[in-house]
Chimera marker file (.cmm) of the C-alpha trace (Angstrom):
<marker_set name="trace">
<marker id="1" x="-33.722" y="20.953" z="-6.329" r="1" g="1" b="0" radius="0.5"/>
<marker id="2" x="-30.200" y="20.132" z="-5.115" r="1" g="1" b="0" radius="0.5"/>
<marker id="3" x="-28.525" y="23.428" z="-5.033" r="1" g="1" b="0" radius="0.5"/>
<marker id="4" x="-24.601" y="24.162" z="-6.280" r="1" g="1" b="0" radius="0.5"/>
<marker id="5" x="-23.691" y="24.510" z="-2.919" r="1" g="1" b="0" radius="0.5"/>
<marker id="6" x="-24.854" y="21.004" z="-2.543" r="1" g="1" b="0" radius="0.5"/>
<marker id="7" x="-23.522" y="18.863" z="-6.132" r="1" g="1" b="0" radius="0.5"/>
<marker id="8" x="-20.455" y="20.625" z="-5.330" r="1" g="1" b="0" radius="0.5"/>
<marker id="9" x="-19.629" y="19.762" z="-1.517" r="1" g="1" b="0" radius="0.5"/>
<marker id="10" x="-20.697" y="15.880" z="-2.325" r="1" g="1" b="0" radius="0.5"/>
<marker id="11" x="-17.865" y="16.021" z="-6.140" r="1" g="1" b="0" radius="0.5"/>
<marker id="12" x="-15.553" y="17.623" z="-3.236" r="1" g="1" b="0" radius="0.5"/>
<marker id="13" x="-15.572" y="14.303" z="-1.141" r="1" g="1" b="0" radius="0.5"/>
<marker id="14" x="-16.224" y="11.843" z="-4.430" r="1" g="1" b="0" radius="0.5"/>
<marker id="15" x="-13.134" y="13.471" z="-4.875" r="1" g="1" b="0" radius="0.5"/>
<marker id="16" x="-14.803" y="14.407" z="-8.076" r="1" g="1" b="0" radius="0.5"/>
<marker id="17" x="-14.186" y="16.911" z="-10.602" r="1" g="1" b="0" radius="0.5"/>
<marker id="18" x="-16.960" y="18.972" z="-12.420" r="1" g="1" b="0" radius="0.5"/>
<marker id="19" x="-18.027" y="21.623" z="-14.488" r="1" g="1" b="0" radius="0.5"/>
<marker id="20" x="-19.978" y="24.495" z="-14.618" r="1" g="1" b="0" radius="0.5"/>
<marker id="21" x="-21.989" y="22.255" z="-17.249" r="1" g="1" b="0" radius="0.5"/>
<marker id="22" x="-21.537" y="19.199" z="-15.154" r="1" g="1" b="0" radius="0.5"/>
<marker id="23" x="-23.282" y="20.566" z="-12.297" r="1" g="1" b="0" radius="0.5"/>
<marker id="24" x="-26.315" y="21.126" z="-13.444" r="1" g="1" b="0" radius="0.5"/>
<marker id="25" x="-26.790" y="18.110" z="-15.226" r="1" g="1" b="0" radius="0.5"/>
<marker id="26" x="-25.754" y="16.359" z="-11.339" r="1" g="1" b="0" radius="0.5"/>
<marker id="27" x="-28.413" y="18.601" z="-9.670" r="1" g="1" b="0" radius="0.5"/>
<marker id="28" x="-31.324" y="17.369" z="-11.711" r="1" g="1" b="0" radius="0.5"/>
<marker id="29" x="-30.320" y="13.961" z="-11.783" r="1" g="1" b="0" radius="0.5"/>
<marker id="30" x="-29.701" y="14.317" z="-8.204" r="1" g="1" b="0" radius="0.5"/>
<marker id="31" x="-32.928" y="15.331" z="-8.018" r="1" g="1" b="0" radius="0.5"/>
<marker id="32" x="-34.187" y="12.735" z="-9.571" r="1" g="1" b="0" radius="0.5"/>
<marker id="33" x="-33.132" y="10.266" z="-7.438" r="1" g="1" b="0" radius="0.5"/>
<marker id="34" x="-33.767" y="12.076" z="-4.278" r="1" g="1" b="0" radius="0.5"/>
<marker id="35" x="-37.519" y="12.253" z="-5.909" r="1" g="1" b="0" radius="0.5"/>
<marker id="36" x="-37.959" y="8.440" z="-6.052" r="1" g="1" b="0" radius="0.5"/>
<marker id="37" x="-36.485" y="8.024" z="-2.538" r="1" g="1" b="0" radius="0.5"/>
<marker id="38" x="-39.198" y="9.809" z="-1.402" r="1" g="1" b="0" radius="0.5"/>
<marker id="39" x="-41.747" y="7.114" z="-4.074" r="1" g="1" b="0" radius="0.5"/>
<marker id="40" x="-40.902" y="4.629" z="-1.466" r="1" g="1" b="0" radius="0.5"/>
<marker id="41" x="-40.538" y="6.495" z="1.462" r="1" g="1" b="0" radius="0.5"/>
<marker id="42" x="-44.061" y="6.610" z="1.421" r="1" g="1" b="0" radius="0.5"/>
<marker id="43" x="-44.975" y="2.410" z="0.543" r="1" g="1" b="0" radius="0.5"/>
<marker id="44" x="-46.922" y="1.134" z="2.861" r="1" g="1" b="0" radius="0.5"/>
<marker id="45" x="-45.036" y="-1.524" z="4.239" r="1" g="1" b="0" radius="0.5"/>
<marker id="46" x="-46.458" y="-2.721" z="7.327" r="1" g="1" b="0" radius="0.5"/>
<marker id="47" x="-47.919" y="-6.512" z="6.142" r="1" g="1" b="0" radius="0.5"/>
<marker id="48" x="-44.799" y="-7.166" z="4.641" r="1" g="1" b="0" radius="0.5"/>
<marker id="49" x="-42.786" y="-9.796" z="6.733" r="1" g="1" b="0" radius="0.5"/>
<marker id="50" x="-39.453" y="-8.688" z="7.750" r="1" g="1" b="0" radius="0.5"/>
<marker id="51" x="-36.523" y="-11.296" z="6.774" r="1" g="1" b="0" radius="0.5"/>
<marker id="52" x="-34.826" y="-11.184" z="9.431" r="1" g="1" b="0" radius="0.5"/>
<marker id="53" x="-37.834" y="-12.790" z="11.237" r="1" g="1" b="0" radius="0.5"/>
<marker id="54" x="-37.154" y="-15.707" z="9.756" r="1" g="1" b="0" radius="0.5"/>
<marker id="55" x="-33.118" y="-15.905" z="9.778" r="1" g="1" b="0" radius="0.5"/>
<marker id="56" x="-31.780" y="-18.082" z="12.603" r="1" g="1" b="0" radius="0.5"/>
<marker id="57" x="-28.340" y="-19.625" z="12.960" r="1" g="1" b="0" radius="0.5"/>
<marker id="58" x="-27.990" y="-23.244" z="12.141" r="1" g="1" b="0" radius="0.5"/>
<marker id="59" x="-25.326" y="-24.928" z="15.314" r="1" g="1" b="0" radius="0.5"/>
<marker id="60" x="-24.239" y="-28.494" z="15.678" r="1" g="1" b="0" radius="0.5"/>
<marker id="61" x="-22.450" y="-29.874" z="18.308" r="1" g="1" b="0" radius="0.5"/>
<marker id="62" x="-18.986" y="-30.165" z="18.371" r="1" g="1" b="0" radius="0.5"/>
<marker id="63" x="-17.954" y="-33.395" z="17.708" r="1" g="1" b="0" radius="0.5"/>
<marker id="64" x="-14.114" y="-34.173" z="19.258" r="1" g="1" b="0" radius="0.5"/>
<marker id="65" x="-12.117" y="-35.474" z="16.473" r="1" g="1" b="0" radius="0.5"/>
<marker id="66" x="-10.231" y="-39.024" z="17.443" r="1" g="1" b="0" radius="0.5"/>
<marker id="67" x="-6.874" y="-40.809" z="16.112" r="1" g="1" b="0" radius="0.5"/>
<marker id="68" x="-8.896" y="-43.228" z="14.353" r="1" g="1" b="0" radius="0.5"/>
<marker id="69" x="-10.447" y="-40.844" z="11.760" r="1" g="1" b="0" radius="0.5"/>
<marker id="70" x="-7.007" y="-39.027" z="11.679" r="1" g="1" b="0" radius="0.5"/>
<marker id="71" x="-5.745" y="-42.405" z="10.401" r="1" g="1" b="0" radius="0.5"/>
<marker id="72" x="-9.168" y="-42.875" z="8.011" r="1" g="1" b="0" radius="0.5"/>
<marker id="73" x="-7.797" y="-39.881" z="6.512" r="1" g="1" b="0" radius="0.5"/>
<marker id="74" x="-4.333" y="-40.819" z="5.744" r="1" g="1" b="0" radius="0.5"/>
<marker id="75" x="-5.469" y="-43.959" z="4.969" r="1" g="1" b="0" radius="0.5"/>
<marker id="76" x="-7.312" y="-42.640" z="2.109" r="1" g="1" b="0" radius="0.5"/>
<marker id="77" x="-5.347" y="-41.163" z="0.817" r="1" g="1" b="0" radius="0.5"/>
<marker id="78" x="-3.738" y="-41.341" z="-2.580" r="1" g="1" b="0" radius="0.5"/>
<marker id="79" x="0.099" y="-40.822" z="-1.363" r="1" g="1" b="0" radius="0.5"/>
<marker id="80" x="1.042" y="-41.630" z="1.856" r="1" g="1" b="0" radius="0.5"/>
<marker id="81" x="4.097" y="-41.712" z="3.914" r="1" g="1" b="0" radius="0.5"/>
<marker id="82" x="4.034" y="-43.461" z="7.495" r="1" g="1" b="0" radius="0.5"/>
<marker id="83" x="1.644" y="-40.908" z="9.187" r="1" g="1" b="0" radius="0.5"/>
<marker id="84" x="1.773" y="-37.931" z="6.990" r="1" g="1" b="0" radius="0.5"/>
<marker id="85" x="0.353" y="-37.399" z="3.825" r="1" g="1" b="0" radius="0.5"/>
<marker id="86" x="2.084" y="-37.390" z="1.298" r="1" g="1" b="0" radius="0.5"/>
<marker id="87" x="1.326" y="-33.772" z="-1.334" r="1" g="1" b="0" radius="0.5"/>
<marker id="88" x="3.180" y="-31.736" z="-3.944" r="1" g="1" b="0" radius="0.5"/>
<marker id="89" x="5.673" y="-28.965" z="-2.914" r="1" g="1" b="0" radius="0.5"/>
<marker id="90" x="4.472" y="-25.950" z="-2.694" r="1" g="1" b="0" radius="0.5"/>
<marker id="91" x="7.443" y="-23.673" z="-3.717" r="1" g="1" b="0" radius="0.5"/>
<link id1="1" id2="2" r="1" g="1" b="0" radius="0.2"/>
<link id1="2" id2="3" r="1" g="1" b="0" radius="0.2"/>
<link id1="3" id2="4" r="1" g="1" b="0" radius="0.2"/>
<link id1="4" id2="5" r="1" g="1" b="0" radius="0.2"/>
<link id1="5" id2="6" r="1" g="1" b="0" radius="0.2"/>
<link id1="6" id2="7" r="1" g="1" b="0" radius="0.2"/>
<link id1="7" id2="8" r="1" g="1" b="0" radius="0.2"/>
<link id1="8" id2="9" r="1" g="1" b="0" radius="0.2"/>
<link id1="9" id2="10" r="1" g="1" b="0" radius="0.2"/>
<link id1="10" id2="11" r="1" g="1" b="0" radius="0.2"/>
<link id1="11" id2="12" r="1" g="1" b="0" radius="0.2"/>
<link id1="12" id2="13" r="1" g="1" b="0" radius="0.2"/>
<link id1="13" id2="14" r="1" g="1" b="0" radius="0.2"/>
<link id1="14" id2="15" r="1" g="1" b="0" radius="0.2"/>
<link id1="15" id2="16" r="1" g="1" b="0" radius="0.2"/>
<link id1="16" id2="17" r="1" g="1" b="0" radius="0.2"/>
<link id1="17" id2="18" r="1" g="1" b="0" radius="0.2"/>
<link id1="18" id2="19" r="1" g="1" b="0" radius="0.2"/>
<link id1="19" id2="20" r="1" g="1" b="0" radius="0.2"/>
<link id1="20" id2="21" r="1" g="1" b="0" radius="0.2"/>
<link id1="21" id2="22" r="1" g="1" b="0" radius="0.2"/>
<link id1="22" id2="23" r="1" g="1" b="0" radius="0.2"/>
<link id1="23" id2="24" r="1" g="1" b="0" radius="0.2"/>
<link id1="24" id2="25" r="1" g="1" b="0" radius="0.2"/>
<link id1="25" id2="26" r="1" g="1" b="0" radius="0.2"/>
<link id1="26" id2="27" r="1" g="1" b="0" radius="0.2"/>
<link id1="27" id2="28" r="1" g="1" b="0" radius="0.2"/>
<link id1="28" id2="29" r="1" g="1" b="0" radius="0.2"/>
<link id1="29" id2="30" r="1" g="1" b="0" radius="0.2"/>
<link id1="30" id2="31" r="1" g="1" b="0" radius="0.2"/>
<link id1="31" id2="32" r="1" g="1" b="0" radius="0.2"/>
<link id1="32" id2="33" r="1" g="1" b="0" radius="0.2"/>
<link id1="33" id2="34" r="1" g="1" b="0" radius="0.2"/>
<link id1="34" id2="35" r="1" g="1" b="0" radius="0.2"/>
<link id1="35" id2="36" r="1" g="1" b="0" radius="0.2"/>
<link id1="36" id2="37" r="1" g="1" b="0" radius="0.2"/>
<link id1="37" id2="38" r="1" g="1" b="0" radius="0.2"/>
<link id1="38" id2="39" r="1" g="1" b="0" radius="0.2"/>
<link id1="39" id2="40" r="1" g="1" b="0" radius="0.2"/>
<link id1="40" id2="41" r="1" g="1" b="0" radius="0.2"/>
<link id1="41" id2="42" r="1" g="1" b="0" radius="0.2"/>
<link id1="42" id2="43" r="1" g="1" b="0" radius="0.2"/>
<link id1="43" id2="44" r="1" g="1" b="0" radius="0.2"/>
<link id1="44" id2="45" r="1" g="1" b="0" radius="0.2"/>
<link id1="45" id2="46" r="1" g="1" b="0" radius="0.2"/>
<link id1="46" id2="47" r="1" g="1" b="0" radius="0.2"/>
<link id1="47" id2="48" r="1" g="1" b="0" radius="0.2"/>
<link id1="48" id2="49" r="1" g="1" b="0" radius="0.2"/>
<link id1="49" id2="50" r="1" g="1" b="0" radius="0.2"/>
<link id1="50" id2="51" r="1" g="1" b="0" radius="0.2"/>
<link id1="51" id2="52" r="1" g="1" b="0" radius="0.2"/>
<link id1="52" id2="53" r="1" g="1" b="0" radius="0.2"/>
<link id1="53" id2="54" r="1" g="1" b="0" radius="0.2"/>
<link id1="54" id2="55" r="1" g="1" b="0" radius="0.2"/>
<link id1="55" id2="56" r="1" g="1" b="0" radius="0.2"/>
<link id1="56" id2="57" r="1" g="1" b="0" radius="0.2"/>
<link id1="57" id2="58" r="1" g="1" b="0" radius="0.2"/>
<link id1="58" id2="59" r="1" g="1" b="0" radius="0.2"/>
<link id1="59" id2="60" r="1" g="1" b="0" radius="0.2"/>
<link id1="60" id2="61" r="1" g="1" b="0" radius="0.2"/>
<link id1="61" id2="62" r="1" g="1" b="0" radius="0.2"/>
<link id1="62" id2="63" r="1" g="1" b="0" radius="0.2"/>
<link id1="63" id2="64" r="1" g="1" b="0" radius="0.2"/>
<link id1="64" id2="65" r="1" g="1" b="0" radius="0.2"/>
<link id1="65" id2="66" r="1" g="1" b="0" radius="0.2"/>
<link id1="66" id2="67" r="1" g="1" b="0" radius="0.2"/>
<link id1="67" id2="68" r="1" g="1" b="0" radius="0.2"/>
<link id1="68" id2="69" r="1" g="1" b="0" radius="0.2"/>
<link id1="69" id2="70" r="1" g="1" b="0" radius="0.2"/>
<link id1="70" id2="71" r="1" g="1" b="0" radius="0.2"/>
<link id1="71" id2="72" r="1" g="1" b="0" radius="0.2"/>
<link id1="72" id2="73" r="1" g="1" b="0" radius="0.2"/>
<link id1="73" id2="74" r="1" g="1" b="0" radius="0.2"/>
<link id1="74" id2="75" r="1" g="1" b="0" radius="0.2"/>
<link id1="75" id2="76" r="1" g="1" b="0" radius="0.2"/>
<link id1="76" id2="77" r="1" g="1" b="0" radius="0.2"/>
<link id1="77" id2="78" r="1" g="1" b="0" radius="0.2"/>
<link id1="78" id2="79" r="1" g="1" b="0" radius="0.2"/>
<link id1="79" id2="80" r="1" g="1" b="0" radius="0.2"/>
<link id1="80" id2="81" r="1" g="1" b="0" radius="0.2"/>
<link id1="81" id2="82" r="1" g="1" b="0" radius="0.2"/>
<link id1="82" id2="83" r="1" g="1" b="0" radius="0.2"/>
<link id1="83" id2="84" r="1" g="1" b="0" radius="0.2"/>
<link id1="84" id2="85" r="1" g="1" b="0" radius="0.2"/>
<link id1="85" id2="86" r="1" g="1" b="0" radius="0.2"/>
<link id1="86" id2="87" r="1" g="1" b="0" radius="0.2"/>
<link id1="87" id2="88" r="1" g="1" b="0" radius="0.2"/>
<link id1="88" id2="89" r="1" g="1" b="0" radius="0.2"/>
<link id1="89" id2="90" r="1" g="1" b="0" radius="0.2"/>
<link id1="90" id2="91" r="1" g="1" b="0" radius="0.2"/>
</marker_set>
């Protein structure tokens, strides 16, 4: 079981003020949580495939954007003026 001293230390780190009755309650609750983690440590995970084994980066080739692409974009804009796209005022 977690000691009162440990509960007070954790409460101080979390900047939580606890009354004596709350300290006793936290002792029990923290002990239950830590016991649950002990149960998890006993689980056999030797046959479980790691997620990190199946993760990989998806990359693409960098392409140079030519002026043609920019002018195509400007042509499709709803409002334009010369070689600029016209938008509503932000401010």
